[in-house]
C-alpha positions in Angstrom: -18.4 -36.7 -26.0 -16.6 -33.7 -27.6 -14.5 -31.4 -25.4 -12.0 -28.6 -25.9 -8.8 -29.1 -24.1 -6.0 -26.6 -23.4 -3.0 -28.9 -23.8 -0.4 -26.2 -23.0 -0.3 -22.4 -23.4 -1.4 -21.5 -26.9 -2.6 -25.0 -27.9 -6.2 -26.0 -27.9 -7.3 -29.3 -29.2 -10.6 -31.1 -29.7 -10.9 -34.5 -27.9 -13.4 -37.2 -27.2 -13.8 -37.6 -23.5 -15.9 -40.1 -21.5 -19.4 -39.3 -20.2 -19.2 -37.9 -16.7 -19.4 -40.7 -14.1 -18.4 -39.1 -10.8 -20.9 -38.0 -8.1 -23.3 -35.2 -8.6 -26.2 -34.1 -10.7 -25.9 -34.8 -14.5 -26.3 -31.5 -16.4 -26.1 -30.3 -19.9 -23.9 -27.2 -20.4 -25.8 -24.4 -22.1 -23.5 -21.3 -21.8 -19.9 -20.8 -20.9 -18.4 -17.3 -20.3 -14.8 -16.7 -21.3 -12.9 -14.7 -18.7 -9.5 -13.3 -18.0 -8.5 -16.4 -16.2 -9.1 -18.5 -19.3 -7.3 -16.0 -21.5 -4.3 -15.8 -19.1 -4.2 -19.6 -18.9 -4.1 -19.7 -22.7 -1.3 -17.2 -22.7 0.7 -19.0 -19.9 0.2 -16.2 -17.4 -2.4 -17.6 -15.0 -0.9 -18.3 -11.5 -1.7 -21.8 -10.4 -2.9 -23.0 -13.8 -2.4 -26.7 -14.6 -2.1 -28.3 -18.1 -3.7 -30.0 -19.8 -7.0 -28.5 -18.6 -10.5 -28.2 -19.9 -11.3 -24.5 -19.4 -14.7 -23.0 -18.4 -15.9 -22.0 -14.9 -18.6 -19.4 -15.8 -21.4 -21.8 -16.5 -25.1 -22.0 -17.1 -26.4 -25.6 -17.2 -29.7 -27.5 -17.5 -30.4 -30.4 -15.2 -30.9 -33.7 -16.9 -31.9 -35.5 -13.7 -33.4 -34.6 -10.3 -35.3 -31.7 -11.8 -35.0 -32.2 -15.5 -35.1 -29.0 -17.6 -34.3 -26.7 -14.7 -31.7 -24.0 -15.5 -29.0 -23.3 -13.0 -25.9 -21.2 -12.3 -22.9 -23.1 -11.1 -20.6 -22.5 -8.2 -17.3 -23.8 -9.6 -15.3 -23.6 -6.3 -15.0 -27.1 -4.9 -14.0 -27.0 -1.3 -13.1 -29.7 1.2 -15.5 -28.6 4.0 -13.1 -29.8 6.7 -10.1 -27.4 6.9 -10.0 -24.5 9.3 -11.0 -22.0 6.6 -14.1 -24.1 5.6 -15.0 -24.6 9.3 -15.1 -20.9 9.7 -17.2 -20.2 6.6 -14.3 -19.0 4.5 -14.8 -21.7 1.9 -13.1 -19.6 -0.8 -9.9 -19.9 1.2 -10.1 -23.7 1.5 -6.7 -25.3 1.9 -7.3 -27.6 -1.0 -9.7 -25.5 -3.0 -10.2 -26.7 -6.6 -11.7 -24.4 -9.1 -13.3 -25.9 -12.2 -11.5 -25.0 -15.3 -8.4 -23.9 -13.4 -7.3 -26.8 -11.2 -9.7 -29.4 -12.4 -11.8 -30.0 -15.5 -14.2 -27.2 -16.5 -17.3 -26.8 -18.6 -16.1 -26.7 -22.3 -17.9 -30.0 -23.0 -21.5 -31.1 -23.5 -22.3 -32.7 -20.1 -21.0 -32.6 -16.6 -21.8 -33.8 -13.1 -22.1 -31.0 -10.5 -22.6 -31.4 -6.8 -26.2 -30.5 -6.0 -25.0 -28.0 -3.4 -23.2 -26.1 -6.1 -26.2 -25.6 -8.4 -28.3 -22.4 -8.1 -31.7 -23.0 -9.9 -33.8 -20.2 -11.4 -37.2 -20.3 -13.0 -36.8 -16.8 -14.4 -33.2 -16.2 -15.5 -32.1 -16.9 -19.0 -28.9 -18.9 -19.6 -26.7 -15.9 -20.3 -27.6 -14.3 -17.1 -26.9 -17.5 -15.2 -23.5 -17.8 -16.8 -22.7 -14.2 -15.6 -23.4 -15.1 -12.0 -19.9 -16.4 -11.2 -18.0 -13.2 -12.3 -20.5 -11.1 -10.4 -19.9 -13.3 -7.4 -16.2 -12.3 -7.5 -17.3 -8.6 -7.5 -19.8 -9.1 -4.7 -17.2 -10.8 -2.5 -14.8 -7.9 -3.1 -17.5 -5.4 -2.0 -18.2 -7.5 1.1 -14.5 -7.6 1.9 -14.3 -3.9 1.6 -17.5 -3.4 3.7 -18.8 -0.8 1.3 -22.0 0.9 1.9 -24.0 4.1 1.2 -21.9 7.2 1.2 -18.6 5.5 0.9 -16.1 6.5 -1.8 -14.4 3.9 -4.0 -12.0 3.9 -6.9 -12.2 0.8 -9.1 -9.1 0.3 -11.2 -9.2 -2.2 -14.1 -12.5 -2.3 -16.1 -12.5 -5.8 -17.5 -15.6 -7.9 -16.6 -14.6 -8.3 -13.0 -13.8 -4.6 -12.5 -17.1 -3.6 -14.2 -18.9 -6.0 -11.9 -17.3 -4.6 -8.9 -18.3 -1.1 -10.0 -21.9 -2.1 -10.6 -22.2 -3.7 -7.2 -20.5 -0.7 -5.5 -23.2 1.5 -7.1 -25.9 -0.9 -6.0 -24.9 -0.5 -2.3 -24.9 3.3 -2.6 -21.2 4.1 -2.8 -19.8 6.9 -4.9 -17.9 5.1 -7.7 -14.9 6.4 -9.7 -13.5 4.1 -12.4 -10.1 4.1 -14.1 -8.5 2.1 -16.9 -5.9 2.5 -19.6 -8.2 1.3 -22.4 -10.6 3.7 -24.0 -13.1 1.1 -24.9 -13.4 -0.1 -21.3 -13.7 3.5 -20.1 -16.6 4.0 -22.5 -18.3 0.9 -21.2 -18.0 2.1 -17.6 -20.1 5.2 -18.4 -23.1 2.9 -18.1 -22.3 2.7 -14.3 -20.9 6.1 -13.4 -20.0 9.5 -15.0 -16.7 9.5 -12.9 -14.2 8.0 -15.3 -10.4 8.5 -15.4 -7.8 7.7 -18.0 -5.2 5.6 -16.1 -2.6 6.4 -18.8 -2.6 10.0 -17.5 -2.0 11.5 -14.0 -4.9 10.3 -11.8 -4.5 11.7 -8.3 -5.4 15.3 -9.2 -8.6 14.6 -11.2 -9.5 12.0 -8.6 -9.4 14.5 -5.8 -11.5 16.9 -7.9 -14.2 14.3 -8.2 -14.2 13.6 -4.5 -14.2 17.1 -3.1 -10.4 17.3 -2.6 -10.0 13.9 -1.0 -8.6 10.6 -2.1 -11.0 7.6 -1.9 -11.3 5.7 1.3 -11.3 2.4 -0.7 -9.4 1.5 -3.8 -10.2 -1.9 -5.5 -7.7 -3.1 -8.1 -8.9 -5.6 -10.6 -6.1 -5.2 -13.1 -3.7 -8.1 -12.4 -0.9 -5.8 -13.4 2.0 -5.2 -11.0 2.5 -1.6 -12.2 -1.2 -0.8 -11.9 -1.3 -2.3 -8.4 1.6 -0.2 -7.3 -0.1 3.0 -8.6 -3.4 2.0 -7.1 -1.8 1.6 -3.7 -0.7 5.2 -3.8 -4.2 6.5 -4.3 -5.7 5.3 -1.0 -6.7 8.0 1.5 -5.0 8.0 4.9 -6.8 5.5 7.1 -8.3 3.8 4.0 -8.1 0.4 2.5 -6.6 -1.3 -0.6 -8.4 -4.4 -1.9 -6.6 -6.5 -4.5 -9.0 -8.6 -6.7 -6.6 -9.1 -9.5 -3.5 -11.3 -8.9 0.0 -11.6 -10.2 2.8 -14.1 -10.2 5.7 -13.1 -8.0 5.9 -10.6 -5.2 4.2 -7.2 -4.5 6.3 -4.8 -2.5 5.5 -1.4 -0.8 7.3 0.9 1.6 6.5 -0.1 5.2 6.9 3.5 6.5 4.3 4.8 4.0 2.0 1.8 4.9 2.2 2.7 8.6 2.1 6.5 8.1 -1.3 6.2 6.4 -2.3 3.2 8.6 -3.8 1.4 5.6 -5.7 -1.8 5.6 -4.6 -4.2 2.8 -7.0 -6.9 1.8 -7.0 -9.7 -0.7 -10.3 -10.8 -2.3 -10.5 -14.3 -3.7 -13.5 -15.9 -5.6 -16.6 -16.0 -3.5 -18.8 -18.1 -1.2 -22.3 -19.6 -1.1 -23.4 -16.4 0.5 -22.2 -14.4 -2.4 -23.9 -16.7 -4.9 -27.2 -16.4 -3.0 -26.9 -12.6 -3.0 -26.1 -12.4 -6.7 -29.0 -14.7 -7.7 -31.4 -12.5 -5.7 -30.0 -9.3 -7.3 -30.4 -10.8 -10.8 -33.9 -12.2 -10.2 -35.1 -8.9 -8.6 -33.7 -7.1 -11.7 -31.6 -4.8 -9.4 -28.6 -6.0 -11.5 -28.6 -6.4 -15.3 -25.1 -7.3 -16.7 -26.2 -8.5 -20.2 -24.7 -5.4 -21.8 -21.3 -6.7 -20.8 -21.7 -9.6 -23.2 -20.2 -8.2 -26.4 -19.4 -11.4 -28.4 -21.2 -14.7 -28.8 -19.4 -17.7 -30.1 -20.6 -21.2 -31.1 -18.9 -24.0 -29.2 -17.6 -25.5 -32.5 -16.0 -22.3 -33.5 -14.2 -21.5 -30.2 -10.9 -23.2 -30.9 -10.4 -21.0 -34.0 -11.5 -17.8 -32.3 -10.0 -18.1 -28.9 -6.5 -16.8 -29.6 -7.9 -13.5 -30.9 -10.2 -12.7 -28.0 -7.5 -11.0 -25.9 -6.9 -8.4 -28.6 -10.5 -8.1 -30.0 -11.5 -4.4 -29.8 -14.5 -3.6 -27.6 -14.6 -7.2 -26.3 -15.8 -7.2 -22.6 -17.3 -10.7 -22.3 -17.4 -13.5 -24.8 -20.2 -16.0 -24.3 -20.0 -19.5 -25.7 -23.2 -21.0 -26.9 -22.9 -24.8 -26.4 -26.1 -25.5 -28.4 -25.0 -23.6 -31.6 -23.1 -25.5 -34.4 
């Protein structure tokens, strides 16, 4: 069975791998979304990445047993179920969490075995929508961490697929959303969500206050994975507000304690998502309250992926690349 393996940063190879034989439901992989985690792993910049690794954690699959022909989204977060985090429902914080395509083998192959509990079946959603469930789950978890609701104000910084998902979900819950990014193509994309867009290459605080009737936002959610951007985002939180980091970096993040206390800020991390987030996203997709298909800008045949992968990070106007496993 053919698989694409990231041997080390910058080196993808085709290999023959055994048919999956561990526990779980046998599935055929139909779509794989390529995300920033995959691109960062390819570039040697993904915290916690292991090599060699088979990438791919944004998956749409078709059951080959149990309910043959049923299409499913996949929860790629494999938790122990026993540690203190798992026992308290915080499975995304599992002490031994293993994420498919990051810590263990992912979906860039023809067939897998997936625990039945990690499959989310749908009779109505097409494969591309199912593959978009996982990145939307990350955004949904960030919105839950922030406790956003109707009438809240939020600045979303970093408009890759995760940031755009965060912004869409903030809009769904009724928050007033402002978006910022350094890239013009991503700012253009965000106009589908909100008219309130800022160029992060320019001074932001003044225009941001103008959009929010003289105030800074109560919540800032940073999805950049850039230390410089995270420092800047931290300065844009209103007194008494909260900063939520979805993007992550290697190394330390520092801030002035006096400023932190003066504004009495709340600082939150948001990691992956839980079964609750998956259930919520499946409901939003099936009820058509959320339609992320416009974020898929590039479609790639599985057999062409090795040749095209390196260019994805620098491809103009690329938001989400989707791998079609059934195309040759």
